[in-house]
All heavy atoms as TSV, in Angstrom:
chain	resi	resn	atom	element	x	y	z
A	1	MET	N	N	0.839	-1.186	0.000
A	1	MET	CA	C	0.000	0.000	0.000
A	1	MET	C	C	0.886	1.253	0.000
A	1	MET	O	O	1.965	1.258	0.573
A	1	MET	CB	C	-0.913	-0.035	1.222
A	1	MET	CG	C	-1.917	1.072	1.262
A	1	MET	SD	S	-3.055	0.861	2.636
A	1	MET	CE	C	-4.568	1.163	1.790
A	2	ILE	N	N	0.408	2.276	-0.642
A	2	ILE	CA	C	1.179	3.512	-0.780
A	2	ILE	C	C	1.484	4.129	0.580
A	2	ILE	O	O	2.604	4.551	0.841
A	2	ILE	CB	C	0.427	4.521	-1.680
A	2	ILE	CG1	C	0.397	3.993	-3.115
A	2	ILE	CG2	C	1.109	5.885	-1.626
A	2	ILE	CD1	C	-0.423	4.842	-4.053
A	3	TYR	N	N	0.506	4.156	1.465
A	3	TYR	CA	C	0.711	4.780	2.765
A	3	TYR	C	C	1.791	4.063	3.564
A	3	TYR	O	O	2.592	4.685	4.244
A	3	TYR	CB	C	-0.590	4.823	3.570
A	3	TYR	CG	C	-1.638	5.710	2.942
A	3	TYR	CD1	C	-2.856	5.197	2.541
A	3	TYR	CD2	C	-1.396	7.062	2.750
A	3	TYR	CE1	C	-3.817	6.002	1.952
A	3	TYR	CE2	C	-2.342	7.886	2.162
A	3	TYR	CZ	C	-3.556	7.352	1.766
A	3	TYR	OH	O	-4.492	8.151	1.196
A	4	GLN	N	N	1.818	2.755	3.470
A	4	GLN	CA	C	2.824	1.983	4.188
A	4	GLN	C	C	4.226	2.293	3.651
A	4	GLN	O	O	5.164	2.449	4.419
A	4	GLN	CB	C	2.535	0.491	4.072
A	4	GLN	CG	C	3.488	-0.360	4.898
A	4	GLN	CD	C	3.124	-1.826	4.849
A	4	GLN	OE1	O	2.204	-2.228	4.150
A	4	GLN	NE2	N	3.863	-2.631	5.584
A	5	ARG	N	N	4.366	2.399	2.337
A	5	ARG	CA	C	5.667	2.745	1.747
A	5	ARG	C	C	6.103	4.139	2.172
A	5	ARG	O	O	7.265	4.362	2.487
A	5	ARG	CB	C	5.611	2.645	0.227
A	5	ARG	CG	C	5.792	1.219	-0.267
A	5	ARG	CD	C	5.842	1.182	-1.755
A	5	ARG	NE	N	4.473	1.371	-2.239
A	5	ARG	CZ	C	4.122	1.515	-3.485
A	5	ARG	NH1	N	5.035	1.503	-4.431
A	5	ARG	NH2	N	2.871	1.664	-3.838
A	6	ASP	N	N	5.151	5.084	2.173
A	6	ASP	CA	C	5.479	6.441	2.612
A	6	ASP	C	C	5.923	6.443	4.073
A	6	ASP	O	O	6.875	7.130	4.442
A	6	ASP	CB	C	4.276	7.372	2.437
A	6	ASP	CG	C	4.038	7.758	0.987
A	6	ASP	OD1	O	4.948	7.530	0.160
A	6	ASP	OD2	O	2.939	8.273	0.694
A	7	ARG	N	N	5.230	5.675	4.890
A	7	ARG	CA	C	5.566	5.609	6.305
A	7	ARG	C	C	6.964	5.008	6.498
A	7	ARG	O	O	7.769	5.523	7.273
A	7	ARG	CB	C	4.535	4.778	7.063
A	7	ARG	CG	C	4.683	4.873	8.554
A	7	ARG	CD	C	3.581	4.098	9.278
A	7	ARG	NE	N	4.243	3.219	10.206
A	7	ARG	CZ	C	4.284	1.901	10.141
A	7	ARG	NH1	N	3.639	1.264	9.206
A	7	ARG	NH2	N	4.943	1.198	11.020
A	8	GLN	N	N	7.269	3.965	5.772
A	8	GLN	CA	C	8.591	3.342	5.866
A	8	GLN	C	C	9.682	4.302	5.400
A	8	GLN	O	O	10.761	4.379	5.992
A	8	GLN	CB	C	8.628	2.050	5.055
A	8	GLN	CG	C	7.808	0.936	5.668
A	8	GLN	CD	C	7.700	-0.274	4.751
A	8	GLN	OE1	O	7.943	-0.182	3.550
A	8	GLN	NE2	N	7.311	-1.413	5.323
A	9	ARG	N	N	9.405	5.022	4.330
A	9	ARG	CA	C	10.377	6.003	3.819
A	9	ARG	C	C	10.620	7.101	4.842
A	9	ARG	O	O	11.761	7.486	5.107
A	9	ARG	CB	C	9.880	6.605	2.501
A	9	ARG	CG	C	10.849	7.609	1.895
A	9	ARG	CD	C	10.291	8.244	0.632
A	9	ARG	NE	N	8.973	8.830	0.805
A	9	ARG	CZ	C	8.737	10.036	1.335
A	9	ARG	NH1	N	9.741	10.775	1.755
A	9	ARG	NH2	N	7.512	10.494	1.445
A	10	MET	N	N	9.539	7.590	5.451
A	10	MET	CA	C	9.681	8.643	6.464
A	10	MET	C	C	10.430	8.137	7.690
A	10	MET	O	O	11.253	8.848	8.262
A	10	MET	CB	C	8.314	9.204	6.855
A	10	MET	CG	C	7.698	10.037	5.749
A	10	MET	SD	S	6.227	11.005	6.184
A	10	MET	CE	C	5.214	9.852	7.046
A	11	GLU	N	N	10.171	6.887	8.086
A	11	GLU	CA	C	10.894	6.307	9.220
A	11	GLU	C	C	12.386	6.221	8.927
A	11	GLU	O	O	13.219	6.509	9.781
A	11	GLU	CB	C	10.342	4.931	9.563
A	11	GLU	CG	C	8.989	4.969	10.246
A	11	GLU	CD	C	8.388	3.582	10.456
A	11	GLU	OE1	O	8.987	2.587	9.983
A	11	GLU	OE2	O	7.335	3.503	11.099
A	12	ALA	N	N	12.730	5.847	7.701
A	12	ALA	CA	C	14.134	5.764	7.309
A	12	ALA	C	C	14.772	7.158	7.312
A	12	ALA	O	O	15.918	7.323	7.752
A	12	ALA	CB	C	14.260	5.124	5.935
A	13	GLU	N	N	14.052	8.155	6.842
A	13	GLU	CA	C	14.576	9.518	6.828
A	13	GLU	C	C	14.770	10.046	8.242
A	13	GLU	O	O	15.764	10.718	8.536
A	13	GLU	CB	C	13.646	10.433	6.034
A	13	GLU	CG	C	13.682	10.151	4.540
A	13	GLU	CD	C	12.674	10.975	3.754
A	13	GLU	OE1	O	11.980	11.823	4.346
A	13	GLU	OE2	O	12.595	10.767	2.535
A	14	VAL	N	N	13.838	9.739	9.134
A	14	VAL	CA	C	13.964	10.167	10.522
A	14	VAL	C	C	15.171	9.496	11.173
A	14	VAL	O	O	15.937	10.133	11.894
A	14	VAL	CB	C	12.667	9.874	11.317
A	14	VAL	CG1	C	12.878	10.008	12.808
A	14	VAL	CG2	C	11.547	10.795	10.851
A	15	ALA	N	N	15.367	8.215	10.897
A	15	ALA	CA	C	16.514	7.494	11.453
A	15	ALA	C	C	17.830	8.089	10.940
A	15	ALA	O	O	18.783	8.255	11.700
A	15	ALA	CB	C	16.424	6.014	11.104
A	16	ALA	N	N	17.872	8.427	9.664
A	16	ALA	CA	C	19.079	9.030	9.091
A	16	ALA	C	C	19.339	10.395	9.717
A	16	ALA	O	O	20.482	10.730	10.051
A	16	ALA	CB	C	18.942	9.158	7.577
A	17	GLU	N	N	18.300	11.174	9.914
A	17	GLU	CA	C	18.436	12.492	10.545
A	17	GLU	C	C	18.917	12.348	11.981
A	17	GLU	O	O	19.777	13.110	12.439
A	17	GLU	CB	C	17.092	13.221	10.506
A	17	GLU	CG	C	17.103	14.588	11.150
A	17	GLU	CD	C	17.949	15.599	10.414
A	17	GLU	OE1	O	18.129	15.457	9.202
A	17	GLU	OE2	O	18.433	16.549	11.073
A	18	ARG	N	N	18.392	11.372	12.689
A	18	ARG	CA	C	18.811	11.138	14.077
A	18	ARG	C	C	20.292	10.776	14.127
A	18	ARG	O	O	21.032	11.262	14.983
A	18	ARG	CB	C	17.972	10.020	14.691
A	18	ARG	CG	C	18.240	9.785	16.155
A	18	ARG	CD	C	17.281	8.777	16.754
A	18	ARG	NE	N	15.933	9.337	16.770
A	18	ARG	CZ	C	14.862	8.740	16.257
A	18	ARG	NH1	N	14.952	7.557	15.691
A	18	ARG	NH2	N	13.672	9.320	16.316
A	19	LYS	N	N	20.747	9.935	13.201
A	19	LYS	CA	C	22.155	9.546	13.159
A	19	LYS	C	C	23.041	10.762	12.888
A	19	LYS	O	O	24.073	10.947	13.541
A	19	LYS	CB	C	22.376	8.482	12.089
A	19	LYS	CG	C	23.792	8.002	12.017
A	19	LYS	CD	C	23.980	6.940	10.958
A	19	LYS	CE	C	25.444	6.541	10.890
A	19	LYS	NZ	N	25.722	5.598	9.844
A	20	LEU	N	N	22.639	11.605	11.942
A	20	LEU	CA	C	23.411	12.816	11.647
A	20	LEU	C	C	23.469	13.748	12.848
A	20	LEU	O	O	24.509	14.344	13.145
A	20	LEU	CB	C	22.808	13.545	10.444
A	20	LEU	CG	C	22.999	12.876	9.093
A	20	LEU	CD1	C	22.200	13.616	8.022
A	20	LEU	CD2	C	24.476	12.826	8.723
A	21	ARG	N	N	22.357	13.868	13.553
A	21	ARG	CA	C	22.312	14.729	14.738
A	21	ARG	C	C	23.252	14.202	15.816
A	21	ARG	O	O	23.989	14.970	16.445
A	21	ARG	CB	C	20.882	14.815	15.278
A	21	ARG	CG	C	20.742	15.803	16.416
A	21	ARG	CD	C	19.305	15.917	16.924
A	21	ARG	NE	N	18.383	16.244	15.857
A	21	ARG	CZ	C	17.309	15.518	15.538
A	21	ARG	NH1	N	17.013	14.428	16.211
A	21	ARG	NH2	N	16.509	15.881	14.562
A	22	GLU	N	N	23.255	12.883	16.026
A	22	GLU	CA	C	24.136	12.283	17.025
A	22	GLU	C	C	25.606	12.494	16.655
A	22	GLU	O	O	26.442	12.781	17.518
A	22	GLU	CB	C	23.831	10.798	17.176
A	22	GLU	CG	C	22.512	10.530	17.879
A	22	GLU	CD	C	22.106	9.067	17.866
A	22	GLU	OE1	O	22.870	8.227	17.324
A	22	GLU	OE2	O	21.027	8.759	18.396
A	23	GLU	N	N	25.929	12.373	15.368
A	23	GLU	CA	C	27.300	12.606	14.916
A	23	GLU	C	C	27.703	14.062	15.133
A	23	GLU	O	O	28.827	14.350	15.555
A	23	GLU	CB	C	27.447	12.228	13.450
A	23	GLU	CG	C	27.380	10.732	13.191
A	23	GLU	CD	C	27.407	10.384	11.712
A	23	GLU	OE1	O	27.512	11.296	10.864
A	23	GLU	OE2	O	27.320	9.182	11.402
A	24	ALA	N	N	26.796	14.978	14.856
A	24	ALA	CA	C	27.089	16.398	15.048
A	24	ALA	C	C	27.311	16.709	16.521
A	24	ALA	O	O	28.236	17.457	16.876
A	24	ALA	CB	C	25.955	17.253	14.476
A	25	LEU	N	N	26.492	16.138	17.392
A	25	LEU	CA	C	26.667	16.360	18.825
A	25	LEU	C	C	27.987	15.786	19.317
A	25	LEU	O	O	28.661	16.383	20.164
A	25	LEU	CB	C	25.495	15.758	19.603
A	25	LEU	CG	C	24.159	16.501	19.433
A	25	LEU	CD1	C	23.041	15.718	20.108
A	25	LEU	CD2	C	24.247	17.912	19.991
A	26	ALA	N	N	28.391	14.644	18.785
A	26	ALA	CA	C	29.672	14.056	19.161
A	26	ALA	C	C	30.828	14.958	18.727
A	26	ALA	O	O	31.807	15.116	19.458
A	26	ALA	CB	C	29.822	12.665	18.546
A	27	MET	N	N	30.703	15.573	17.547
A	27	MET	CA	C	31.747	16.490	17.088
A	27	MET	C	C	31.821	17.718	17.992
A	27	MET	O	O	32.909	18.204	18.296
A	27	MET	CB	C	31.506	16.902	15.639
A	27	MET	CG	C	31.841	15.809	14.662
A	27	MET	SD	S	31.958	16.390	12.959
A	27	MET	CE	C	30.266	16.341	12.448
A	28	LEU	N	N	30.676	18.205	18.428
A	28	LEU	CA	C	30.676	19.349	19.338
A	28	LEU	C	C	31.315	18.987	20.668
A	28	LEU	O	O	32.081	19.772	21.240
A	28	LEU	CB	C	29.247	19.859	19.571
A	28	LEU	CG	C	28.615	20.617	18.412
A	28	LEU	CD1	C	27.157	20.922	18.721
A	28	LEU	CD2	C	29.379	21.895	18.139
A	29	ASP	N	N	31.014	17.800	21.179
A	29	ASP	CA	C	31.630	17.351	22.429
A	29	ASP	C	C	33.144	17.268	22.284
A	29	ASP	O	O	33.886	17.683	23.178
A	29	ASP	CB	C	31.069	15.989	22.849
A	29	ASP	CG	C	29.642	16.066	23.363
A	29	ASP	OD1	O	29.164	17.177	23.682
A	29	ASP	OD2	O	28.993	15.006	23.435
A	30	ALA	N	N	33.608	16.742	21.160
A	30	ALA	CA	C	35.047	16.631	20.927
A	30	ALA	C	C	35.677	18.013	20.840
A	30	ALA	O	O	36.765	18.245	21.387
A	30	ALA	CB	C	35.310	15.833	19.652
A	31	ARG	N	N	35.005	18.923	20.181
A	31	ARG	CA	C	35.532	20.288	20.061
A	31	ARG	C	C	35.634	20.943	21.424
A	31	ARG	O	O	36.628	21.593	21.753
A	31	ARG	CB	C	34.637	21.115	19.142
A	31	ARG	CG	C	35.233	22.485	18.829
A	31	ARG	CD	C	34.291	23.326	18.041
A	31	ARG	NE	N	33.407	23.971	18.994
A	31	ARG	CZ	C	32.452	24.825	18.680
A	31	ARG	NH1	N	32.211	25.091	17.427
A	31	ARG	NH2	N	31.724	25.395	19.593
A	32	GLU	N	N	34.612	20.761	22.253
A	32	GLU	CA	C	34.641	21.331	23.598
A	32	GLU	C	C	35.773	20.731	24.425
A	32	GLU	O	O	36.418	21.437	25.200
A	32	GLU	CB	C	33.297	21.111	24.291
A	32	GLU	CG	C	32.196	21.991	23.744
A	32	GLU	CD	C	30.860	21.750	24.435
A	32	GLU	OE1	O	30.826	21.111	25.507
A	32	GLU	OE2	O	29.846	22.212	23.892
A	33	ALA	N	N	36.038	19.439	24.259
A	33	ALA	CA	C	37.130	18.799	24.993
A	33	ALA	C	C	38.475	19.391	24.582
A	33	ALA	O	O	39.343	19.624	25.426
A	33	ALA	CB	C	37.105	17.293	24.759
A	34	VAL	N	N	38.647	19.638	23.291
A	34	VAL	CA	C	39.895	20.241	22.807
A	34	VAL	C	C	40.038	21.653	23.363
A	34	VAL	O	O	41.110	22.037	23.841
A	34	VAL	CB	C	39.937	20.249	21.260
A	34	VAL	CG1	C	41.076	21.118	20.741
A	34	VAL	CG2	C	40.050	18.836	20.730
A	35	ILE	N	N	38.976	22.423	23.325
A	35	ILE	CA	C	39.017	23.794	23.847
A	35	ILE	C	C	39.343	23.785	25.336
A	35	ILE	O	O	40.169	24.576	25.812
A	35	ILE	CB	C	37.692	24.528	23.561
A	35	ILE	CG1	C	37.569	24.786	22.053
A	35	ILE	CG2	C	37.604	25.828	24.351
A	35	ILE	CD1	C	36.204	25.292	21.626
A	36	ASP	N	N	38.727	22.891	26.098
A	36	ASP	CA	C	39.007	22.804	27.531
A	36	ASP	C	C	40.466	22.439	27.781
A	36	ASP	O	O	41.109	23.001	28.671
A	36	ASP	CB	C	38.090	21.778	28.198
A	36	ASP	CG	C	36.664	22.272	28.358
A	36	ASP	OD1	O	36.425	23.499	28.239
A	36	ASP	OD2	O	35.772	21.423	28.602
A	37	ALA	N	N	40.982	21.488	27.001
A	37	ALA	CA	C	42.379	21.087	27.164
A	37	ALA	C	C	43.318	22.256	26.863
A	37	ALA	O	O	44.285	22.488	27.593
A	37	ALA	CB	C	42.696	19.897	26.260
A	38	GLN	N	N	43.025	22.998	25.799
A	38	GLN	CA	C	43.867	24.149	25.460
A	38	GLN	C	C	43.770	25.229	26.528
A	38	GLN	O	O	44.776	25.837	26.892
A	38	GLN	CB	C	43.456	24.706	24.102
A	38	GLN	CG	C	43.804	23.791	22.952
A	38	GLN	CD	C	43.243	24.279	21.635
A	38	GLN	OE1	O	42.312	25.072	21.588
A	38	GLN	NE2	N	43.798	23.775	20.533
A	39	ARG	N	N	42.579	25.437	27.032
A	39	ARG	CA	C	42.386	26.442	28.080
A	39	ARG	C	C	43.170	26.048	29.332
A	39	ARG	O	O	43.843	26.882	29.949
A	39	ARG	CB	C	40.895	26.575	28.409
A	39	ARG	CG	C	40.586	27.670	29.395
A	39	ARG	CD	C	39.093	27.814	29.642
A	39	ARG	NE	N	38.421	28.246	28.436
A	39	ARG	CZ	C	37.360	27.638	27.897
A	39	ARG	NH1	N	36.838	26.577	28.461
A	39	ARG	NH2	N	36.813	28.097	26.801
A	40	ASN	N	N	43.116	24.769	29.707
A	40	ASN	CA	C	43.862	24.300	30.878
A	40	ASN	C	C	45.363	24.409	30.668
A	40	ASN	O	O	46.095	24.775	31.591
A	40	ASN	CB	C	43.480	22.848	31.201
A	40	ASN	CG	C	42.085	22.742	31.757
A	40	ASN	OD1	O	41.538	23.694	32.286
A	40	ASN	ND2	N	41.494	21.572	31.628
A	41	GLU	N	N	45.814	24.108	29.451
A	41	GLU	CA	C	47.236	24.215	29.160
A	41	GLU	C	C	47.705	25.660	29.270
A	41	GLU	O	O	48.755	25.943	29.842
A	41	GLU	CB	C	47.516	23.667	27.765
A	41	GLU	CG	C	48.992	23.602	27.433
A	41	GLU	CD	C	49.259	22.935	26.098
A	41	GLU	OE1	O	48.398	22.198	25.610
A	41	GLU	OE2	O	50.358	23.171	25.548
A	42	LEU	N	N	46.915	26.577	28.750
A	42	LEU	CA	C	47.279	27.995	28.835
A	42	LEU	C	C	47.269	28.491	30.275
A	42	LEU	O	O	48.065	29.344	30.653
A	42	LEU	CB	C	46.322	28.834	27.987
A	42	LEU	CG	C	46.480	28.698	26.479
A	42	LEU	CD1	C	45.359	29.439	25.766
A	42	LEU	CD2	C	47.841	29.218	26.041
A	43	ALA	N	N	46.395	27.938	31.080
A	43	ALA	CA	C	46.299	28.354	32.478
A	43	ALA	C	C	47.348	27.652	33.339
A	43	ALA	O	O	47.474	27.955	34.526
A	43	ALA	CB	C	44.910	28.052	33.012
A	44	GLY	N	N	48.066	26.699	32.775
A	44	GLY	CA	C	49.091	26.004	33.520
A	44	GLY	C	C	48.543	24.918	34.435
A	44	GLY	O	O	49.199	24.503	35.379
A	45	THR	N	N	47.329	24.462	34.158
A	45	THR	CA	C	46.723	23.439	35.008
A	45	THR	C	C	46.543	22.151	34.232
A	45	THR	O	O	45.563	21.457	34.368
A	45	THR	CB	C	45.349	23.915	35.527
A	45	THR	OG1	O	44.515	24.206	34.399
A	45	THR	CG2	C	45.485	25.124	36.393
A	46	ARG	N	N	47.553	21.846	33.436
A	46	ARG	CA	C	47.497	20.630	32.643
A	46	ARG	C	C	47.423	19.417	33.565
A	46	ARG	O	O	48.191	19.328	34.520
A	46	ARG	CB	C	48.739	20.546	31.776
A	46	ARG	CG	C	48.585	19.661	30.609
A	46	ARG	CD	C	49.746	19.726	29.662
A	46	ARG	NE	N	50.671	20.806	29.957
A	46	ARG	CZ	C	51.897	20.871	29.508
A	46	ARG	NH1	N	52.353	19.914	28.756
A	46	ARG	NH2	N	52.680	21.875	29.792
A	47	PRO	N	N	46.505	18.493	33.297
A	47	PRO	CA	C	46.423	17.305	34.161
A	47	PRO	C	C	47.701	16.483	34.066
A	47	PRO	O	O	48.308	16.366	33.016
A	47	PRO	CB	C	45.248	16.502	33.586
A	47	PRO	CG	C	44.703	17.273	32.458
A	47	PRO	CD	C	45.527	18.497	32.242
A	48	SER	N	N	48.121	15.961	35.185
A	48	SER	CA	C	49.357	15.192	35.214
A	48	SER	C	C	49.108	13.768	34.725
A	48	SER	O	O	48.079	13.176	34.994
A	48	SER	CB	C	49.887	15.202	36.639
A	48	SER	OG	O	50.130	13.941	37.129
A	49	SER	N	N	50.074	13.233	34.000
A	49	SER	CA	C	49.928	11.880	33.485
A	49	SER	C	C	50.372	10.848	34.508
A	49	SER	O	O	50.193	9.662	34.304
A	49	SER	CB	C	50.706	11.719	32.186
A	49	SER	OG	O	52.072	11.958	32.428
A	50	THR	N	N	50.963	11.286	35.601
A	50	THR	CA	C	51.445	10.344	36.613
A	50	THR	C	C	50.405	10.095	37.684
A	50	THR	O	O	50.565	9.200	38.495
A	50	THR	CB	C	52.740	10.866	37.281
A	50	THR	OG1	O	52.463	12.116	37.893
A	50	THR	CG2	C	53.843	10.981	36.271
A	51	GLY	N	N	49.355	10.865	37.698
A	51	GLY	CA	C	48.276	10.632	38.651
A	51	GLY	C	C	48.514	11.358	39.871
A	51	GLY	O	O	48.326	11.419	40.928
């Protein structure tokens, strides 16, 4: 039925959009981590690797 095909197509598009959104949020998280690390390095509060 046409409606079922449309519904399946829309579900696939929503899933693809959700995946893209999750990838974008992960990139933002990574960017924030880099900025925080650079900010800490500039402030001289770099975390120690020896614990």
